N, C-alpha and C positions, 0 to 999 in steps of 0.2 A: 529695449526693455526688454525682452523675451534671454537676451543674451545675459543679462544681468541677474535673473531672478534664477536663470541655471548656473550662474557659480554661484549663489546664495542655497541656493537647496546641495550643490555638492559642495560648502563650509559646512551646513548644517548637520550633513551623514556625517563627513570625516569629526564633528566635534560629538552627535551623539557617540561615533564608535570608541572616543575615547575616553566618554564618560560611564558606557555602560561594558560587560560583560560580553563577547562576541564567539562568546564559544558556539558550537553548533547546538541547538537546544539549547539555550539557556532562555532566564525570564527575558531579557531584553534578547532576544534573537532566535525567537520558536520558529518550530518544521513546520510545512504546511503538507497536510494530511491531503493524501490523494483522493479526489472526484470520488464517489463509491458508484454512483449510476450511472453519471452524464455527468461531462462535460461542458458543459452551456458554450463557454466561450471559441471552444474548438470547433463544435456543432457549426457556429457560425462562419468561422474560420472558410471550412472545409466548405458552406454551402455559397461562401461568397466566390470558391476556388472551382465552380460545381464539380468538387469530390465526393465520396460518402465516407462521412468518416463514421467509427466503426469502434466505442469503448472500451469492450472487450472485445479480439478480433477472436478467440477458440470458440467463447461462447455466443456469438453470434457467425459460424459457421456451422458448428452443428448442432443448431435448434433450425426446429420449422419454422421460417418468418412466419409474424403475424400481422394482419393489417394494418397504415398506418403511414404515417409524411417519408416516412422512411423506407418503408418493407426491410423491417429489421424486427430480435425480438425483443420483446420488453417485458420485465416485471410484471408492470402491470396489468397484461392483455394474460397472463398465466394463469391457472386457477390457482386460489390461495389455496394451505395446507396449513399444519400442524406440525411440529418437530419435524420436520420433513432433510434434515440437515443429510444422512447417512448417508437413505436413503436415496436421494440426491447425485450424493459421490460412486454407492456401485449399479445403480443403472444407468450411467453414463457408460456406453460400448469406447469410448475414446479415450479412457482412463489407462496409463499401464496400469499394475496392480500394486508398484511400488512407491504410483501416485496416488491411488486408492488408502493404502496407508498410512503414507504423508500427510493427507486430508486428513482425515479421521482423528489421527493422532494429534492434529494443531488444535482442532474441536475438545477435545478432552483437557489438552494441556490448557488453554484460553480459558475454560471451563466458561465459552460464553455464555447461556442460560444462568448463569447463576451471578455473572458479572456486566456482562453487557461491554468490556473494554478490551483490547490490544495489547500487546504488550511488546516491547525495541526488543529486538534479540542480539544475540554480534551472530551474523552471519560470516564470520572468515575464523580460518588457524589463524592469525597473524595472530599477536601481542600488543592490545589497542590502550591505548594509555588514556582509562575513562575520563581524567583529569582535564582532559578536551574536550568533553561535552558537558550539556546544561550546565547547572548551576555547583553543584555538589558531587559528579561521575554518579551520580547516583539516577536522578527526573532526566527526565527530556519534556521541554515545555512547546504546546502544540500551536496552532493558529488561533484552533475554537476554546483558549485559555486555562485548557486544562495540562495537567501532565500526566506521562507512564515513567511506570521503572523499568529500567534498564535489566533486562534480566541478566546477572554475570557469567551464566552458566552457557557455553555455544551454543547454539539452535541441535548443531547439525549432532554434536552430543547426549542433550536431551533425548532427542528424534533416535538415531539409536540404541539408549538405552532405552525409553519406552517402548521400540516396536523388534531388541532383540535383530538386530543386523546389523553388517556393516555399510554403512554410508556413507560413503567420502562430504567435501564442504560443497565441492563443485558440483557432484552430484545434485548436492541437497536444493542448493541456489537454481541449479535447472530446474524442478518438481514447482519451486514455490513459483517461479517465471508462467508455468503451465497453468496451474492453481490461479494464482490471479489472472491468467488469459480468459479463465474457462469462469473468473469470479464469484469459488469459493473462499478466496479469501483477498482480503485489498492492503496493499502493499504501501509502505508512504515509505521511502527512502529519508535515514536521518542524514544525510548530508552538506555544509557549506551551502550549495548551487541552490539547496532545496528549502534553507532559511529563507529568514526575513530581509538580513543582507544581502547575502548569497542573492536572492532575486533584487535589489536595488540597485545591484553592482552587476545587474545580467550576466554572472558567474557559470561558463560552462566548464560540467566534469562530468570527463569522460572517464574517471579511474571510478574502480569497482566503490560501492557504498561497503563500508562493515558490520553499519548499523542500521536495522530496517523493523520498522513498526509494520506488526502484522496485524490484521482483523479479521474475523468472522465477518464474513457480509451474512447478515441478517437473511434478506432475501430469499435465502437459501436454506433457511427454515421455515421462512415462513409462506413459500411456496412452492409447488408441485410441479417437479420437472417432467416425470416420468415418461411423460409422450409427448416428449416436448422434441427429445434428442431425434438426431436425420443420420 
């Protein structure tokens, strides 16, 4: 019985793919947004194996631990604040000057306080065929039911022009990774393995992600970490 259901399910997925637009980020194949503040599934997996789960490693490493079940930093424990993003960036003694500049530039580019939305950026110097993404090569659909526009100018060019400095694409991606680990931003990879169909097929993709949804972490603007760094 179970074997028959498995065959039926597989065939159903094949029929769905034949009928649907399988482009990464299309309406039929949306991309998953990374958990912003905690991944409860991973938390349970780590608990069962006796390991400690760290959602944002650099944030956990460089902040004073709060009391709680997992003895780790939590925004719920941080004091409330108002428009604290800039102060939470420049007060962090573990950020390099270039990382500070990029964080503040992204906050300005995304205009988060006005839109409270993220945007899909090109994070490569390769010439991408955007027709392979979304339904029209312009908008990417996500699992929250909404779509975000693709910014067609590579992020490296935008940041370099905004900050008036030379910044390689590889260098920028390393900065983005650290800013995500500190939880100033939330990065969701726009790739097939992180799409609805990719997850159903359990696709693993070790190649670089060329498109990334970048969002500002709202808690970094609503909470103050000025006395939390260690």
